[in-house]
C-alpha positions, 0 to 999 in steps of 0.5 A: 540508504534511506532518504535523509528527509525520512530518517526521522518520521514526523519531520516537523514534530521531531524537527522541533526537538532543537526548539524544545531544547532552546526553550528548556535552556539546554542549548542556545538558538545559535547552537541550534543554527550551527547544528542545522547548518552542519546537518546536510542530511548526514544525521538527524539534528539531535545527533548533530547537537551531540556531535558538536557537544552542545547537548548531552546524550541524556538531554537529547534522549529525554527530548526525543522521548518527550516528543515521541512518547517512546521511553528512551535509553541512554546507552553511554550510561548503560551496561549491556550483557553481550550474550543477548546478541546471539540471535541477531546479526550485525546486518540486522542491527544496521538495517533496522538501526536497532540493538537488543540491549536486555533479555530475561525469561519473558522480555526482550528490550530493543533500543532503536533510533526509530522505534516505529521502523523496528516494530516488525523485526523486533516482534518477529525476533520476539516470536522466535524467542517466545518473548514480549518485546519492549522498544526504547528510543535511542540517539542515532549516533550513539546507537550506531557506535554502540552497535559497532563496538558491541558486536566487535566485543562479542566476537572476541568473547567479552560478556559485557559492554560498559558505557563510557559514562556508566556509574552503576555496577553490574548490568544496568539500563539507563532509561528515561520516560516521557512525563505525564500530563495532557500530552501523554494520552496523545502519545499513547494514541500515536504509539498505538497507530504506529504499532497498528500500521506496522502490524504483520498481515500474513494470513491471506484471509485478512488481505483485500478481496479479489472477488468484488462484484460489480457496482450492483444497482439493478438496471432497468433500461430503455434497451429492449430487444425487438422480438416477435413471439411467432418467429423468435428463437429459443433465446427470444431473438428475431430469427433474421437477427440470429441468422445475421449474427451467425454470418458475422460469427463465421467471418470471425472464425475465418481469422487466424487462430489465437497466437501466444501474446504476453500482455492482455489484448483489448479492443475498444469499439466506440464511435465517440472519439473522446470516450474511445481515447479515454478508455484506451488510455486507461487500459494501456495505463493498466498494462493492456495492449489495445486496439480501437475501432469506431464502427462494428464493421471495422471491429469485425475486420480487426478481430478477423486479423488478430485475437483479443482477450477483451472487447469493449463494445458500445451499444451505439456503435454504427453498422453493427451495434455493441449488443449484436457484436457481442452476440457474434463473438459469443457464437464464434468458435475461435473467440470462445474465450474472449470476454465482451464488456458492453458500454453505454452513455446513459444520457444518450442511449439509456441503461441496458437491463441485466436481462438483455446483457444476459441474453446477449452473453455479455461478460460485463457492463460499464456506463459512461462517463467511465468510472476508473475504479469500476473498470478496475474492479471489472477487470479483476472480476474477469481474471478469476483464472489468475486468482489461484496463481496470486495465492502462490505468488503471495506464499512465495513472496512471504517465503522469500521474506522469511528467508531474509530475501526481502528484495527478492520478495519485492521483485516477485510481487512487482513482476506479478503486478506487471501482469495483473496491475488490478490485484489489490492483494498483490498491491497490499502485500507489496506495500507491506514489504516496501514498508518493512524495507523502509521504502516509504515513498514506494509503500505510499504509492502501493497503498494508494493503489489498494485504496483506489481498488478497494476504497473501504479496506481499513488496513490500507487506509490506516497505514496510508494515513500513518505514512502520510503523517510520518512524512509531514503530510498532516492534512492528507493524514487527517483526510485518510483517517476520516475515511478509515473511521467508518470501516474501523471495527476496533473501538479502542483503535477508533478512539485512538484515531479520533484522539490523534486526529483532533491533536493534528487538526489543533496543531495545524490550526496553531501553525496556520495562525502563527504563519 
């Protein structure tokens, strides 16, 4: 069951429906207090007001429409043709709190307690029928009753469901529309953002890239290899240094052959305890199995005992510095598939040039203090072998979803992320599935993971902003939309974001002044 706090998105906005009805003289302040006291998470306050008899369905739907900008439908005053239920199930209607109430040659009309939640399933239904979809907001409690009665009547062969307050002969939808005025533009903007946040992204070309390069400032460094032109090898290294490197590589090759292990295994070689602890903690948080060494000799000893997929080697490591250790690993037959990342504190040791990194065969480079985002990108960059598998995983998850197994799709993606937590594609698709399942808090977590890995990926930013907004986290929503604006390439959508942000900021300022 959905969290009661999130039954109605935009809690503070929709929570003011009762206050709006008090201002209009429809209900008294005491009646609103009565409804709030009885609510206890069972129904939205509007449905409690209806159940208590304090306001009519038409009055409440009118208030919902005015607050949200969605056109409304008064179900008890409508007459619905029941053959529109042929292409949906009772389970579909209950999951999405939605009901098809009208169909003609070109259009489907869907009543929904939360139209923003029903956008995706309603559009998918419209696509299968080759028709446009229009959404109408309905009162939660009367919609639930109408769904139950409509399917019961349809099963026994009845053709129409006549609302208990219907006074119109024949097929008729009793609809209400929000009034115009200065709020209408803001409502249109809100609907546009809700629809964009619910847009399906199923083409993998539209998903965030897995192949970001490292942050690419050209490095010119203090670290230069001490060479002697008369005695250098073809790689420009001193012959004596090269000979010692081959001796160390021989020690590494005497170790046990690589054994099967489930998790990626990393060795952190760093003489600085805080830096070593920080890197190990971050790698373990990402699901890697870690060992640590404070010296080059200790690192060689560990690598002789077990196989490591990744080695993070600091250039200032005593006894055997990170560059020489990297060179030895690259000379080792046994560790031929091990990736080595050179780390350095620029303040203490200076930068390492691209030429030196290439000369020693390094697979990556990180400067300290460690930037976690850059680390995540580097790990993703080094996992090309898994990228093709990601495409298969995404296809499998989408297939499960289209077969109606959304929980299976979510489980498939979570399992894949356990193995590779640094994939923005997998995080984004999982967030998308969780959003479709109305699991808002979990969807927020996954969109935040995408933004952490891909800070300029607009679809994740705008969806995250909208979910913040619908949870009442308006300051976070504004901050995230501000980050999204520079990477929004749709002028109309950019205008809607700017317009709605201004409205949110103004509302927050009023609330602060009143408080």
